[in-house]
C-alpha positions in Angstrom: 317.3 -63.1 -87.7 317.9 -61.0 -84.2 321.5 -61.8 -83.8 323.4 -58.7 -84.3 326.4 -58.7 -81.9 325.1 -62.0 -80.0 328.6 -63.8 -78.7 328.4 -67.3 -80.3 330.8 -70.3 -79.6 331.0 -73.0 -82.4 333.2 -76.2 -81.5 334.4 -78.3 -84.7 334.9 -74.9 -86.7 337.8 -75.8 -88.8 335.7 -77.8 -91.3 332.4 -79.1 -92.5 329.3 -78.3 -90.3 331.3 -76.4 -88.1 333.1 -74.0 -90.4 329.5 -73.5 -92.3 327.8 -72.7 -88.7 330.6 -70.0 -88.1 330.4 -68.3 -91.2 326.5 -68.5 -90.8 326.5 -66.9 -87.6 328.9 -64.1 -88.3 327.0 -63.1 -91.3 323.9 -62.7 -89.5 325.6 -60.4 -87.3 327.3 -62.4 -84.4 330.8 -62.3 -82.7 331.9 -65.7 -83.2 334.7 -67.9 -81.6 335.2 -70.8 -83.4 336.8 -73.9 -81.5 338.9 -76.4 -83.2 342.8 -78.7 -83.1 343.8 -77.4 -86.0 345.2 -74.1 -85.8 345.4 -73.8 -89.5 342.2 -74.7 -90.6 340.9 -72.6 -87.9 342.7 -69.5 -89.8 341.0 -70.3 -93.0 337.5 -70.5 -91.4 338.4 -67.3 -89.9 339.5 -65.8 -93.1 336.3 -66.5 -94.5 334.6 -63.6 -92.6 335.8 -61.0 -90.1 333.4 -61.9 -87.2 335.4 -64.9 -86.5 337.9 -65.4 -84.1 340.1 -68.5 -84.1 340.7 -70.6 -80.5 342.7 -73.8 -81.2 342.1 -76.3 -78.1 341.5 -79.8 -77.6 338.2 -80.4 -76.2 339.3 -83.6 -74.2 342.0 -81.9 -72.4 341.7 -80.6 -68.7 340.7 -77.1 -68.4 339.6 -76.3 -72.3 335.8 -75.8 -71.7 336.6 -72.9 -68.9 339.3 -71.6 -71.3 337.2 -71.4 -73.8 334.4 -69.9 -72.2 336.7 -67.3 -70.8 338.4 -66.5 -74.4 334.5 -65.5 -75.5 333.5 -63.7 -72.5 336.7 -61.9 -72.0 337.0 -60.9 -75.2 333.2 -59.7 -76.0 332.0 -59.5 -72.2 329.1 -62.1 -72.8 328.0 -65.8 -74.3 324.7 -65.9 -75.9 324.9 -68.8 -77.8 326.9 -72.3 -77.5 327.0 -74.8 -80.4 328.3 -78.1 -79.2 329.4 -79.3 -82.9 332.7 -81.1 -82.5 332.6 -84.9 -82.6 334.0 -88.2 -84.0 332.6 -90.9 -85.8 334.2 -94.3 -85.9 333.6 -97.7 -87.8 333.5 -100.5 -85.2 331.3 -103.7 -85.6 330.9 -105.4 -82.4 333.1 -108.3 -83.3 336.0 -105.7 -83.4 335.3 -103.5 -80.5 338.1 -101.3 -79.1 337.6 -100.2 -75.4 339.6 -97.2 -75.8 337.6 -95.9 -79.1 334.6 -96.3 -77.3 335.7 -93.9 -74.6 337.0 -91.6 -76.8 333.8 -91.3 -78.7 331.7 -90.8 -75.7 334.2 -88.1 -74.3 334.1 -86.1 -77.1 330.4 -86.4 -78.0 328.9 -86.3 -75.0 331.3 -85.5 -72.2 333.2 -82.5 -74.0 329.7 -81.2 -74.6 328.4 -81.3 -71.2 331.6 -79.6 -69.5 331.5 -76.8 -72.3 327.8 -76.3 -71.4 328.3 -76.5 -67.8 331.2 -73.5 -68.2 329.2 -71.4 -70.4 326.1 -71.9 -68.3 326.5 -68.7 -65.7 326.6 -66.6 -68.8 323.7 -68.4 -70.8 321.7 -67.7 -67.7 322.6 -64.1 -67.7 321.5 -63.5 -71.4 318.9 -66.1 -71.4 320.9 -67.7 -74.5 320.6 -71.0 -76.0 322.5 -74.5 -76.6 322.4 -76.0 -80.0 323.8 -79.8 -79.9 324.6 -81.4 -83.0 323.6 -84.9 -83.0 323.0 -87.3 -86.2 320.1 -89.2 -87.9 321.7 -92.1 -86.5 321.3 -90.6 -82.8 317.8 -92.1 -83.0 318.1 -94.6 -85.8 320.3 -97.7 -85.8 323.8 -98.0 -87.5 325.1 -101.5 -87.8 328.7 -101.3 -87.4 328.6 -97.7 -85.9 326.8 -98.6 -82.9 328.9 -96.9 -80.3 328.8 -93.6 -82.3 325.1 -94.1 -82.6 324.7 -94.4 -79.1 326.9 -91.5 -78.5 324.7 -89.1 -80.2 321.7 -91.0 -78.7 323.3 -89.9 -75.3 323.7 -86.0 -76.7 320.0 -85.9 -77.9 319.0 -87.3 -74.0 321.0 -84.5 -72.8 319.3 -81.9 -75.0 315.8 -83.1 -73.7 317.0 -83.2 -70.0 318.8 -79.9 -69.9 315.8 -78.3 -72.0 313.7 -79.1 -68.4 316.6 -78.0 -66.1 317.1 -74.9 -67.6 313.9 -74.0 -68.7 313.0 -71.8 -65.3 316.5 -69.7 -66.4 315.3 -68.9 -69.9 317.8 -71.1 -71.5 316.9 -72.7 -74.3 318.2 -76.3 -75.3 317.7 -78.0 -78.7 319.5 -80.1 -81.3 320.2 -80.7 -85.0 320.6 -84.0 -86.1 322.0 -83.8 -89.7 321.9 -86.7 -92.3 324.7 -87.9 -94.2 326.7 -84.5 -95.0 329.5 -83.7 -97.0 333.0 -83.4 -94.8 336.1 -84.9 -93.5 334.6 -87.4 -91.0 334.5 -90.5 -92.9 338.1 -90.2 -93.7 338.8 -89.2 -90.0 337.4 -92.6 -89.0 340.3 -94.5 -90.9 338.5 -95.3 -94.0 340.5 -95.8 -97.5 339.6 -93.3 -100.2 338.0 -95.9 -102.0 335.7 -96.9 -99.1 334.7 -93.4 -98.3 333.6 -92.8 -101.9 331.7 -96.2 -101.9 329.8 -95.0 -98.5 329.0 -91.7 -100.1 327.3 -93.5 -102.6 325.7 -95.8 -100.7 324.2 -92.7 -98.3 322.9 -91.0 -101.1 321.3 -94.1 -102.7 319.3 -94.1 -99.4 318.4 -90.6 -99.3 315.1 -90.1 -100.9 316.1 -86.7 -102.0 318.9 -88.7 -103.7 322.0 -86.9 -102.5 324.0 -86.1 -99.5 323.6 -82.8 -97.5 325.6 -79.8 -97.7 327.3 -77.9 -94.5 325.8 -74.9 -95.3 322.3 -76.3 -95.4 322.7 -77.6 -91.8 324.2 -74.5 -90.9 321.0 -72.8 -91.7 319.0 -74.6 -89.3 321.6 -74.5 -86.5 321.4 -70.5 -86.9 317.7 -70.9 -87.1 317.4 -73.1 -83.6 319.8 -70.4 -82.1 317.9 -67.5 -83.2 316.2 -65.3 -80.1 313.0 -65.1 -82.5 312.5 -68.8 -81.6 311.5 -68.1 -77.7 309.2 -71.1 -77.5 311.3 -73.7 -79.1 313.3 -75.8 -76.9 313.9 -79.4 -76.1 313.5 -80.4 -79.8 315.6 -82.5 -81.9 315.4 -81.2 -85.5 316.1 -83.7 -88.1 317.5 -82.4 -91.5 318.4 -85.2 -93.6 316.8 -85.2 -97.1 313.8 -87.5 -95.9 316.1 -90.7 -94.6 314.2 -90.7 -91.5 311.2 -91.5 -93.5 312.6 -94.9 -94.6 
């Protein structure tokens, strides 16, 4: 892959898919700005490869998108790839709706990627770069008890398609990756107990035709491929990597 000396911003790089993605890009020769809220975990990510520089920030805070782009462009003088990976999930049946949690979901899963893409756009136009949005298999299939999470990811997929058309004339490619159930800390962060997390994992693995949950590294491989400049004629696509779950 032709990623030597490319500059990549990866959000949610402190764990899971984001950490694996930052490492995968760095191993492919890119300079990576790994963004997340937990500085200690970001430092652990950076410790996995010398090509990763940590940047601790809250994506929901005012001014953060501009600060992230300035940090990358100021250090390496360009931005080639933006990976909008940071996101949140929530178990929230309609009968127990929480308006603040709904707003927070959309703010992190749809609004923050939009503002970061806007901030990075002048650089991406100059480099004819690309954006990769990380959605979910539930961005295009129903999720009872998690409808607002699914809706926020559906919004991200529609943003992907719309931006792809909007930016095609500039040579900026926009694609999305929709992982199926993948090992991460997302379930625990959604407020589930340890026992509930383990039950959900067993249930999810049982529904996946390949018989298991995915690993962050398996997902990261495809994020890098979508961003690879060699994928010159690929834009506006949502690639599902879910062990066959979408076939059921």
